[in-house]
BAMINU-283689 format. One record per residue (C-alpha): chain; residue number from 1; x, y, z. Coordinates in steps of 0.05 Angstrom, whole numbers, plus 5000, padded with zeros to 4 digits. Each point is the difference from the previous one (the first is absolute). Last residue first. Layout:
<atoms>
   chaine   num     c1     c2     c3
        A   NUM      X      Y      Z
...
</atoms>
This chain:
<atoms>
   chaine   num     c1     c2     c3
        A   161   7332   4775   0768
        A   160   5024   5005   4928
        A   159   5021   5072   4984
        A   158   4969   5031   4939
        A   157   5049   5021   4947
        A   156   5007   5070   4975
        A   155   4997   5031   4931
        A   154   4938   5043   5002
        A   153   4956   4962   4952
        A   152   5022   4934   5030
        A   151   4985   5023   5071
        A   150   4931   5027   4982
        A   149   4984   4938   4959
        A   148   5022   4957   5060
        A   147   4956   5041   5047
        A   146   4940   4995   4954
        A   145   5011   4925   4995
        A   144   5005   4994   5076
        A   143   4935   5038   5009
        A   142   4963   4957   4949
        A   141   5029   4936   5029
        A   140   4977   5020   5070
        A   139   4930   5017   4977
        A   138   4994   4936   4959
        A   137   5025   4956   5056
        A   136   4954   5032   5051
        A   135   4935   4996   4959
        A   134   4978   4935   5034
        A   133   5006   5035   5067
        A   132   4945   5049   4980
        A   131   4953   4942   4982
        A   130   5018   4964   5064
        A   129   4984   5063   5040
        A   128   4933   5008   4965
        A   127   4983   4928   5016
        A   126   5020   5012   5073
        A   125   4955   5061   5002
        A   124   4941   4958   4977
        A   123   5016   4945   5050
        A   122   5004   5053   5054
        A   121   4931   5026   4980
        A   120   4973   4929   5004
        A   119   5031   4989   5068
        A   118   4966   5064   5024
        A   117   5023   5069   5022
        A   116   5056   5015   4952
        A   115   5047   5050   5033
        A   114   5060   4952   5000
        A   113   4989   4983   4927
        A   112   4995   5073   4982
        A   111   5065   5015   5036
        A   110   5036   4941   4968
        A   109   4974   5021   4932
        A   108   5025   5070   5012
        A   107   5065   4966   5014
        A   106   5001   4967   4932
        A   105   4978   5065   4967
        A   104   5060   5036   5030
        A   103   5047   4952   4966
        A   102   4965   5013   4934
        A   101   5005   5075   5011
        A   100   5074   4991   5014
        A    99   5009   4965   4933
        A    98   4956   5050   4964
        A    97   5043   5057   5027
        A    96   5063   4965   4978
        A    95   4972   4987   4930
        A    94   4984   5075   4994
        A    93   5070   5019   5022
        A    92   5031   4951   4951
        A    91   4957   5027   4943
        A    90   5018   5072   5020
        A    89   5075   4983   5000
        A    88   5001   4963   4933
        A    87   5056   5046   4976
        A    86   5027   5049   5050
        A    85   4983   5068   5029
        A    84   4992   4971   5069
        A    83   4931   4983   5026
        A    82   4975   5051   5049
        A    81   4991   4975   5071
        A    80   4929   5016   5024
        A    79   4968   4939   4968
        A    78   5054   4953   5027
        A    77   4995   5030   5070
        A    76   4924   4998   4998
        A    75   5001   4926   4981
        A    74   5050   4986   5055
        A    73   4955   5034   5052
        A    72   4940   4960   4972
        A    71   5041   4938   5014
        A    70   5007   5016   5073
        A    69   4927   5020   5006
        A    68   4975   4936   4966
        A    67   5047   4960   5044
        A    66   4968   5027   5064
        A    65   4930   4988   4971
        A    64   5015   4928   4985
        A    63   5028   4987   5069
        A    62   4939   5033   5032
        A    61   4952   4959   4957
        A    60   5037   4935   5017
        A    59   4997   5019   5074
        A    58   4925   5011   4995
        A    57   4993   4931   4968
        A    56   5032   4961   5057
        A    55   4979   4931   4975
        A    54   5058   4968   5037
        A    53   5028   4968   4937
        A    52   4987   5065   4962
        A    51   5033   5041   5054
        A    50   5062   4955   4997
        A    49   5006   5006   4925
        A    48   4986   5075   5005
        A    47   5058   5008   5048
        A    46   5050   4963   4957
        A    45   4978   5041   4939
        A    44   5003   5065   5039
        A    43   5070   4987   5026
        A    42   5028   4981   4932
        A    41   4965   5059   4967
        A    40   5025   5048   5054
        A    39   5072   4976   4993
        A    38   4994   5003   4923
        A    37   4972   5071   4995
        A    36   5067   5035   4998
        A    35   5019   4954   4943
        A    34   4949   5032   4953
        A    33   5021   5071   5017
        A    32   5074   4981   4991
        A    31   4985   4967   4933
        A    30   4966   5064   4976
        A    29   5059   5042   5024
        A    28   5047   4954   4962
        A    27   4962   5012   4936
        A    26   5002   5075   5010
        A    25   5075   4996   5015
        A    24   5012   4961   4935
        A    23   4960   5052   4960
        A    22   5038   5057   5034
        A    21   5066   4965   4983
        A    20   4980   4987   4928
        A    19   4979   5072   4992
        A    18   5066   5023   5031
        A    17   5040   4954   4955
        A    16   4964   5028   4939
        A    15   5019   5070   5023
        A    14   5072   4977   5011
        A    13   5004   4971   4930
        A    12   4971   5063   4969
        A    11   5051   5044   5037
        A    10   5057   4954   4979
        A     9   4977   5002   4928
        A     8   4993   5076   5002
        A     7   5069   5008   5031
        A     6   5030   4955   4946
        A     5   4966   5041   4946
        A     4   5027   5064   5029
        A     3   5071   4971   5002
        A     2   4993   4975   4928
        A     1   4982   5071   4978
</atoms>
């Protein structure tokens, strides 16, 4: 009897470990998707700064559109990947999607700014961009909180990077 109980405890512990491992891997996959965009973000931001100084609005629009497409691919990947059978997984997935959608909205703003035909229209688009940018801290904190709750609920620690 004791032997059967020991086997059951070991089996339950290994199942819990598998869930924790799949939750950890899911979190790491999200981070990997986010980080894969960093070189493009860095390059785009530097380019847009130069285009803005040179008043090359078509180039700003092209840069924004390129980033929109790259981020949309990440959104699709997150949506298509099933969340693991783990606590807080769906909330983390939803927060991740919203985070990428926010990023995409910034670059949609760049595209719209670049396509604006008049100085007044560009001013309007810039105001929209500033409004979107003002939400960045909240969006990032919401996603990070969801990821932390996901990690805590599933018994793993987030890596500091």
